[in-house]
KOLGUMAR-321913 format. One line per field, with one value per residue (C-alpha): residue number from 1; y, z, x; residue in one letter. Coordinates in Angstrom, 3 decimals, padded with zeros to 6 digits. Layout:
<bakes>
i NUM|... $
north Y|... $
up Z|... $
east X|... $
aa A|... $
</bakes>
This chain:
<bakes>
i 1|2|3|4|5|6|7|8|9|10|11|12|13|14|15|16|17|18|19|20|21|22|23|24|25|26|27|28|29|30|31|32|33|34|35|36|37|38|39|40|41|42|43|44|45|46|47|48|49|50|51|52|53|54|55|56|57|58|59|60|61|62|63|64|65|66|67|68|69|70|71|72|73|74|75|76|77|78|79|80|81|82|83|84|85|86|87|88|89|90|91|92|93|94|95|96|97|98|99|100|101|102|103|104|105|106|107|108|109|110|111|112|113|114|115|116|117|118|119|120|121|122|123|124|125|126|127|128|129|130|131|132|133|134|135|136|137|138|139|140|141|142|143|144|145|146|147|148|149|150|151|152|153|154|155|156|157|158|159|160|161|162|163|164|165|166|167|168|169|170|171|172|173|174|175|176|177|178|179|180|181|182|183|184|185|186|187|188|189|190|191|192|193|194|195|196|197|198|199|200|201|202|203|204|205|206|207|208|209|210|211|212|213|214|215|216|217|218|219|220|221|222|223|224|225|226|227|228|229|230|231|232|233|234|235|236|237|238|239|240|241|242|243|244|245|246|247|248|249|250|251|252|253|254|255|256|257|258|259|260|261|262|263|264|265|266|267|268|269|270|271|272|273|274|275|276|277|278|279|280|281|282|283|284|285|286|287|288|289|290|291|292|293|294|295|296|297|298|299|300|301|302|303|304|305|306|307|308|309|310|311|312|313|314|315|316|317|318|319|320|321|322|323|324|325|326|327|328|329|330|331|332|333|334|335|336|337|338|339|340|341|342|343|344|345|346|347|348|349|350|351|352|353|354|355|356|357|358|359|360|361|362|363|364|365|366|367|368|369|370|371|372|373|374|375|376|377|378|379|380|381|382|383|384|385|386|387|388|389|390|391|392|393|394|395|396|397|398|399|400|401|402|403|404|405|406|407|408|409|410|411|412|413|414|415|416|417|418|419|420|421|422|423|424|425|426|427|428|429|430|431|432|433|434|435|436|437|438|439|440|441|442|443|444|445|446|447|448|449|450|451|452|453|454|455|456|457|458|459|460|461|462|463|464|465|466|467|468|469|470|471|472|473|474|475|476|477|478|479|480 $
north -070.973|-071.385|-074.518|-072.470|-069.621|-072.280|-072.342|-068.804|-067.953|-070.005|-068.433|-065.100|-066.253|-068.007|-064.686|-062.522|-064.889|-065.019|-061.077|-060.862|-063.075|-061.168|-058.256|-059.495|-057.601|-058.904|-060.693|-058.307|-058.767|-059.814|-056.795|-056.808|-056.819|-054.784|-056.123|-055.715|-054.862|-057.556|-056.732|-054.793|-052.469|-054.307|-057.674|-061.357|-062.653|-066.196|-066.397|-063.552|-062.593|-062.042|-066.338|-066.982|-067.464|-064.957|-066.698|-067.269|-063.765|-061.812|-064.535|-062.471|-064.471|-061.193|-060.230|-063.547|-063.823|-060.345|-060.779|-064.265|-062.226|-059.664|-062.164|-063.968|-060.559|-057.986|-056.641|-055.577|-059.636|-060.691|-058.734|-059.800|-063.549|-062.492|-061.434|-065.034|-065.766|-063.635|-064.770|-068.621|-068.248|-065.889|-068.880|-071.502|-069.615|-069.220|-072.854|-073.600|-071.434|-074.309|-077.198|-077.461|-075.831|-078.802|-077.441|-079.854|-078.019|-078.462|-076.425|-076.495|-073.583|-073.082|-071.055|-068.863|-069.058|-066.232|-067.067|-065.069|-066.307|-069.064|-070.839|-070.573|-071.984|-074.582|-076.284|-076.240|-079.858|-082.132|-084.830|-083.290|-083.103|-083.673|-079.553|-078.253|-077.249|-078.979|-076.948|-073.768|-075.388|-072.704|-073.318|-073.449|-073.061|-075.469|-077.022|-077.205|-079.824|-079.966|-082.462|-082.632|-081.716|-078.979|-078.259|-075.614|-075.448|-073.201|-075.139|-073.559|-074.565|-070.891|-070.741|-067.791|-069.678|-070.802|-067.530|-066.465|-069.852|-068.837|-064.854|-066.018|-068.761|-066.198|-063.909|-066.221|-067.213|-063.436|-062.794|-065.385|-063.701|-060.473|-061.693|-063.449|-059.555|-058.107|-060.686|-059.799|-055.905|-056.779|-058.526|-055.473|-053.239|-054.960|-055.343|-051.643|-050.499|-052.928|-051.557|-048.029|-049.669|-050.478|-047.699|-045.299|-047.499|-046.582|-043.278|-042.998|-044.653|-042.474|-039.398|-040.648|-040.953|-037.748|-036.297|-037.637|-036.416|-033.236|-032.671|-033.734|-031.045|-028.545|-029.166|-028.542|-025.340|-024.357|-025.739|-023.293|-020.397|-020.683|-020.722|-017.627|-019.378|-019.547|-017.047|-017.074|-016.835|-020.236|-021.955|-020.679|-022.123|-025.189|-025.337|-024.176|-027.482|-029.532|-028.665|-029.304|-032.594|-033.380|-032.666|-034.597|-037.812|-036.330|-036.322|-040.100|-041.415|-039.887|-041.679|-044.697|-044.412|-043.405|-046.231|-048.914|-048.243|-048.348|-052.074|-052.765|-051.592|-053.684|-056.690|-055.986|-055.746|-053.015|-053.885|-056.017|-056.228|-055.358|-057.304|-056.736|-059.761|-057.628|-054.116|-052.252|-052.386|-056.603|-056.327|-057.903|-057.451|-060.376|-061.154|-061.596|-059.129|-060.644|-059.395|-061.932|-060.833|-058.440|-061.477|-063.185|-060.765|-062.229|-065.734|-063.669|-060.682|-061.849|-058.277|-058.418|-061.702|-060.646|-057.648|-060.829|-062.996|-059.493|-059.055|-062.579|-062.380|-059.233|-060.759|-063.529|-061.244|-059.507|-062.654|-063.220|-060.264|-060.806|-063.996|-062.917|-061.595|-064.981|-067.104|-068.740|-072.236|-073.144|-076.232|-076.768|-079.660|-081.263|-084.145|-084.041|-085.642|-082.580|-082.434|-081.114|-083.679|-084.437|-088.076|-088.315|-086.359|-089.334|-091.728|-092.684|-090.974|-088.148|-088.249|-085.393|-084.364|-082.338|-080.299|-077.302|-076.473|-073.179|-070.651|-067.129|-064.648|-060.940|-058.077|-055.052|-055.271|-054.762|-051.254|-052.777|-055.868|-053.033|-051.325|-054.050|-055.229|-051.384|-051.405|-054.942|-054.079|-050.539|-052.475|-054.246|-051.649|-050.046|-053.678|-054.032|-050.023|-051.321|-054.413|-052.168|-049.606|-052.656|-053.819|-050.638|-049.569|-053.230|-052.531|-048.929|-050.445|-052.981|-050.721|-047.876|-050.184|-051.493|-048.355|-046.971|-050.261|-049.893|-045.898|-045.951|-048.272|-046.216|-043.056|-045.566|-046.198|-042.825|-041.960|-043.913|-042.767|-039.140|-040.310|-041.598|-038.840|-036.280|-038.275|-037.579|-034.058|-033.829|-035.051|-033.011|-029.885|-030.573|-031.219|-027.650|-025.903|-026.658|-025.793|-022.930|-023.244|-023.385|-021.903|-023.673|-022.758|-025.142|-027.743|-027.063|-027.918|-030.558|-031.842|-031.267|-032.293|-036.125|-036.639|-035.709|-037.552|-041.032|-040.444|-039.495|-043.064|-044.892|-043.607|-044.179|-047.786|-048.786|-046.807|-049.294|-052.003|-050.452|-050.238|-053.714|-054.836|-052.697|-054.776|-058.115|-057.047|-055.937|-058.975|-060.780|-062.411|-062.417|-064.315|-067.252 $
up -102.282|-099.319|-097.975|-097.933|-095.069|-092.108|-093.072|-093.972|-090.337|-088.491|-089.931|-089.189|-085.633|-084.916|-086.156|-084.398|-081.287|-082.698|-082.758|-078.968|-078.060|-079.601|-077.644|-074.636|-072.715|-072.543|-068.445|-066.279|-065.159|-062.123|-059.637|-057.866|-054.093|-051.575|-049.818|-046.020|-044.783|-043.560|-039.841|-037.140|-035.573|-036.906|-034.940|-036.358|-033.790|-034.584|-032.980|-031.535|-028.500|-030.958|-031.061|-027.586|-026.256|-024.762|-021.023|-021.054|-022.285|-019.579|-016.237|-013.964|-013.858|-013.365|-016.450|-018.369|-016.946|-017.996|-021.686|-021.550|-020.601|-023.278|-026.067|-024.798|-024.753|-026.952|-029.499|-032.097|-031.985|-032.441|-035.418|-036.623|-036.518|-037.923|-041.081|-041.195|-041.293|-044.379|-045.940|-045.592|-047.544|-049.988|-050.524|-051.204|-052.997|-054.964|-055.464|-056.074|-059.924|-060.982|-060.376|-062.424|-060.479|-060.174|-059.415|-058.588|-060.514|-059.577|-061.345|-062.693|-064.743|-067.557|-071.184|-072.962|-076.039|-078.394|-081.923|-084.013|-082.639|-083.855|-080.731|-080.717|-084.325|-083.990|-080.728|-083.354|-083.822|-083.349|-082.622|-079.169|-078.662|-075.095|-074.748|-077.333|-076.695|-079.345|-079.326|-080.144|-081.501|-080.004|-077.637|-073.640|-071.012|-071.658|-068.755|-068.323|-065.524|-065.274|-062.436|-062.945|-063.079|-064.642|-064.651|-066.190|-066.390|-067.474|-068.500|-067.174|-070.379|-070.040|-066.007|-065.799|-062.101|-061.097|-060.724|-058.913|-056.473|-055.672|-055.002|-052.290|-050.722|-050.142|-048.533|-046.432|-045.404|-045.240|-043.298|-040.487|-040.554|-039.936|-036.828|-035.915|-036.259|-034.274|-031.253|-031.891|-031.469|-028.181|-026.381|-026.787|-025.718|-022.304|-021.343|-021.813|-020.087|-017.206|-016.940|-016.937|-014.033|-012.366|-012.491|-011.086|-008.495|-007.612|-008.683|-005.563|-002.876|-003.273|-003.246|-000.132|001.425|000.089|001.689|005.163|005.846|003.761|006.946|009.280|008.018|007.865|011.693|012.296|010.663|012.614|015.896|014.931|014.517|017.910|018.818|016.732|014.913|011.535|009.547|008.722|004.912|005.818|006.988|003.892|001.640|002.883|003.351|-000.574|-001.196|000.731|-001.235|-004.396|-003.605|-002.588|-005.260|-007.557|-005.503|-007.319|-011.074|-010.581|-008.771|-012.015|-014.371|-012.850|-013.070|-016.735|-017.147|-015.608|-017.983|-020.622|-019.997|-019.430|-022.473|-024.320|-022.107|-023.320|-019.720|-018.189|-014.560|-013.966|-011.121|-012.016|-009.857|-009.393|-009.027|-009.175|-008.560|-011.377|-009.040|-009.408|-013.692|-014.899|-018.519|-019.987|-020.357|-023.797|-026.305|-029.424|-032.969|-035.509|-038.345|-040.380|-043.430|-040.220|-040.117|-043.550|-041.001|-037.841|-038.021|-039.519|-040.589|-043.229|-044.459|-044.161|-047.094|-049.534|-048.939|-050.218|-053.260|-054.305|-054.078|-056.455|-058.663|-059.482|-059.643|-062.662|-064.357|-063.826|-064.972|-068.345|-069.359|-069.328|-072.441|-073.654|-074.816|-072.036|-072.829|-071.108|-070.961|-070.128|-070.095|-068.382|-067.536|-066.766|-066.716|-068.620|-069.703|-070.426|-069.096|-065.140|-066.571|-068.092|-066.169|-064.008|-067.365|-069.202|-071.810|-070.462|-070.017|-071.607|-071.740|-073.617|-073.813|-075.304|-075.354|-076.396|-076.952|-075.588|-076.376|-075.425|-078.397|-077.211|-073.709|-074.495|-072.164|-069.440|-069.431|-070.035|-066.818|-064.539|-066.061|-065.263|-061.890|-060.806|-062.024|-059.824|-057.102|-057.065|-057.613|-054.745|-052.645|-053.770|-051.889|-049.147|-048.965|-049.167|-046.639|-044.562|-044.925|-044.101|-041.478|-039.537|-039.739|-038.571|-035.407|-034.756|-034.381|-032.187|-029.549|-029.603|-028.843|-026.822|-024.789|-024.273|-023.822|-021.460|-019.308|-019.105|-018.423|-015.290|-014.202|-014.015|-012.295|-009.935|-008.738|-009.026|-006.603|-003.836|-004.221|-004.002|-000.544|000.849|000.240|001.717|004.845|005.154|003.651|007.089|009.271|008.218|008.333|011.668|012.718|011.172|007.901|005.289|004.476|004.068|000.583|000.370|002.199|-000.048|-003.384|-001.986|-001.122|-004.307|-005.897|-004.782|-005.358|-008.836|-009.081|-008.001|-009.617|-013.464|-012.585|-012.058|-015.508|-016.816|-015.616|-017.260|-020.587|-020.804|-020.466|-022.983|-025.125|-024.757|-025.356|-028.530|-029.676|-028.943|-030.788|-033.703|-034.500|-033.998|-030.669|-028.891|-030.779|-030.164 $
east 054.222|052.228|054.682|057.745|055.754|055.968|060.256|060.212|058.272|060.668|063.796|062.626|061.736|064.980|067.006|065.350|066.041|069.970|069.912|068.491|071.385|074.246|072.669|073.664|076.247|079.792|080.693|082.350|085.913|086.349|086.827|090.348|090.275|092.209|095.148|095.769|098.997|101.404|101.677|100.304|103.044|105.922|104.353|103.006|101.608|100.603|097.558|095.698|092.747|089.960|089.929|089.538|086.016|083.957|083.594|087.071|087.905|085.277|086.005|084.044|080.572|078.166|079.561|079.080|075.696|074.678|076.119|074.039|070.969|071.822|072.463|068.818|066.341|067.957|066.100|068.386|070.012|066.517|065.883|069.061|067.348|063.912|066.147|068.414|064.500|063.655|066.795|066.291|062.522|063.893|066.393|063.329|062.093|064.530|065.368|061.257|062.160|064.050|061.824|058.428|055.476|052.466|048.975|045.903|042.734|038.753|036.496|033.340|031.837|029.344|029.353|026.670|027.693|025.910|023.796|026.383|029.674|032.235|031.383|027.717|027.066|029.768|027.819|024.324|025.940|023.374|025.168|025.615|022.074|022.225|023.274|020.703|017.313|015.345|012.397|013.737|016.950|019.189|022.134|021.898|024.301|027.376|028.686|032.887|034.122|037.531|039.459|043.003|047.016|048.704|052.370|054.616|058.699|061.542|064.375|067.379|069.207|071.603|071.846|069.821|067.920|071.193|072.655|068.955|069.575|073.384|072.371|069.747|071.531|074.967|072.435|071.432|075.007|075.670|072.521|074.155|077.581|075.083|074.265|077.230|078.787|075.619|076.931|079.997|079.120|076.581|079.165|081.536|078.796|077.676|081.330|082.574|079.100|080.275|083.293|081.952|079.939|082.645|084.522|081.937|081.629|085.248|084.893|081.730|083.853|086.789|084.768|083.316|086.446|087.733|084.772|085.390|088.642|087.929|085.205|087.089|089.561|086.983|086.443|090.396|090.490|086.862|088.629|092.006|089.847|088.078|091.693|092.610|094.871|092.686|090.796|087.109|088.565|090.105|086.925|084.798|088.140|087.205|083.976|083.909|086.021|084.130|080.387|082.382|083.706|080.221|078.063|080.756|079.185|075.865|077.313|078.582|075.402|073.476|076.373|075.339|071.872|072.565|075.150|072.666|069.381|072.104|072.679|069.298|068.011|070.896|069.634|066.028|064.523|062.669|064.183|067.642|069.590|073.377|075.443|079.132|081.318|084.375|085.748|088.113|090.855|090.551|090.958|094.277|094.874|096.046|099.538|099.679|097.874|098.004|096.285|097.696|097.792|095.828|094.932|093.290|090.460|089.118|088.816|087.576|085.139|081.584|081.478|083.867|082.714|079.449|079.873|082.615|079.724|077.353|079.189|079.451|075.833|075.518|077.929|075.815|072.691|074.846|075.076|071.630|070.700|072.708|071.739|067.752|068.575|068.978|065.857|063.782|062.640|059.259|057.100|053.899|051.606|048.483|046.632|042.633|039.086|037.238|033.737|030.700|027.925|028.116|027.381|030.453|032.511|034.604|035.141|038.069|036.724|036.694|040.318|042.817|046.376|048.360|052.052|053.170|056.887|058.152|061.364|060.533|063.035|062.266|062.278|060.525|061.175|065.467|065.435|064.414|066.518|069.213|067.616|068.117|071.498|072.745|071.114|072.400|076.042|075.762|074.860|077.600|080.161|078.360|078.923|082.871|082.866|081.228|083.638|086.362|085.633|084.979|088.171|090.132|088.082|088.756|092.636|092.588|090.108|092.410|095.301|093.756|092.890|096.356|098.265|095.775|096.347|100.014|099.909|097.208|098.945|101.769|099.321|097.731|101.375|102.063|099.183|099.444|102.890|101.598|099.088|101.460|102.945|100.161|098.896|102.137|101.934|098.648|100.004|102.877|100.935|098.387|101.211|103.271|099.508|099.136|102.755|102.001|104.667|101.736|099.166|095.178|095.514|098.241|096.017|093.411|095.490|096.938|093.496|091.885|095.281|095.112|091.471|091.719|094.303|092.662|089.805|091.970|093.620|090.526|089.380|092.843|092.446|089.014|089.981|092.942|089.983|087.738|090.657|090.898|087.410|087.281|090.579|088.919|085.501|087.612|089.565|086.252|085.770|082.518|079.970|082.227 $
aa M|T|K|K|Y|P|T|L|I|L|K|T|V|L|G|A|M|L|L|V|A|C|G|M|P|K|K|T|S|T|L|P|L|P|E|L|P|K|Q|Y|L|G|K|S|D|S|N|N|I|G|Q|T|A|R|N|L|F|F|P|D|K|N|L|Q|A|L|I|D|T|A|I|R|N|N|P|D|L|Q|I|A|L|Q|K|M|A|M|A|R|A|N|R|L|L|A|N|G|S|T|K|P|T|V|D|A|I|L|S|A|G|F|D|K|F|G|D|Y|T|M|N|G|V|G|N|Y|D|M|N|L|S|P|N|I|N|K|D|Q|Q|V|P|V|R|M|P|D|L|Y|L|G|L|K|T|S|W|E|A|D|I|W|G|K|L|S|E|K|K|K|A|A|Y|L|R|Y|L|A|S|E|K|G|R|Q|W|A|M|T|Q|L|V|A|E|V|A|G|L|Y|Y|E|L|L|S|L|D|K|E|Q|E|I|I|V|K|N|I|Q|L|Q|E|N|A|L|E|I|V|K|A|Q|K|E|A|G|R|A|T|E|L|A|V|Q|Q|F|N|A|Q|L|L|S|T|K|S|K|S|F|V|V|K|Q|Q|I|V|E|T|E|S|A|L|K|A|L|S|G|K|F|E|L|D|L|K|R|G|S|T|V|E|D|L|N|L|P|K|N|I|A|A|G|I|P|A|S|L|L|L|Q|R|P|D|I|Q|E|M|E|L|L|L|K|A|N|G|A|D|V|E|A|T|R|K|A|F|L|P|S|V|N|I|N|A|Y|M|A|L|N|S|F|N|P|S|Y|W|I|N|P|A|S|L|A|Y|G|L|L|G|G|M|V|A|P|L|L|S|R|N|Q|L|K|A|N|Y|D|M|A|T|A|T|E|L|E|A|F|Q|Q|Y|R|K|T|L|I|N|A|Y|Q|E|V|L|T|P|L|N|G|I|A|N|Y|K|E|I|Y|T|L|K|Q|A|E|T|V|S|L|K|K|A|V|A|T|A|R|E|L|Y|I|T|G|Y|A|S|Y|L|E|V|V|A|A|Q|R|G|V|L|E|A|E|L|E|S|V|T|N|K|K|T|T|F|I|H|L|I|H|L|Y|R|A|L|G|G|G|W|Q $
</bakes>
């Protein structure tokens, strides 16, 4: 009967392992990825501006220098680099999980056995007399000297550890794409603020010019009042208009300060000499503003690639937690010089070694494994929705500036024509006012109209180029 007990125990253990394996969750099906539309606005370009290197897309040397400074010093970009370093370290950690661990151990200690313990009774053996106090026939402190190697290894027979390695590697690749997207965002922000600065400079120039014109008009009205050809009310109206224009100058000055401060912060600098190499009038739109096809976003936009990699990494996590239900095979071994007598420690007779292999199956921790699996599955579904959201947003981020460039080009052309017409109206109103055929209110209105039209014209051109920058960013340009 007794010979059957080991066989019975083995069958019981194997049956329990088989039961655990049968309770493993089924492999989940691949999530259906969303399809992008075939075209933008009915056009299918063979290439797109997102493939253009940033130094070619932004020819202004001062802007190039500013972008390079921001890339070197921007805190957010430095944080992205550290996230890459952390992901790289995590990848090394995951790679090490599939390899045996080997520890070199040097230890020394002693044991004092109790008189009424199994070890205490066993050590009364007189053949090992050096460890006995012969006068009292009682075991004294027993030395334990150890010098050797210990190793342990989990055999990845089901691929659980390989899935973890795969997840870590994919997250490392995703961190690189995150850095690229952070650079794309940074380049777009710096360029947008730089063009904002050029626009404000031009607005200040227009306001200063109009102040001079309005000051001249005020002097003329004052002279006419002295001659009895104008009233005090006319003088007050011209003076009020002049004061209003001067106040606009201080508003623009403050906007320049705020824009420069934002550029310095993006550049990671407390102080920075912000040189302007051109004016907003020097800016010219590219002859061919191509957006390619929506499918090209999958290859060009780092944030889409980052979300795709994270989705795959979460899928690998799900597989790892699923395979955790299966038994694991562990092997432990050691080889060392081990002795209770220092004089015999470094001696071939003290050589000891051992090898133990075993299979471990989870029995009472199934709820924990199930919770880990459910959490990994939910995380994968969340990553899928993030990927889907990024795709939808990316497509819309291309459409908006494409329409914006076309619309604001037309607005700028119309505003330019309006400005020319209003400048002629100002000259005509002044001549008619001097000859008595127009009122001072018509002159004031004409001057106000030309100032507003000039400022709006500058704003519209700036907005056109802001849309161009947004398109460049939306197509994944800037990090190259």
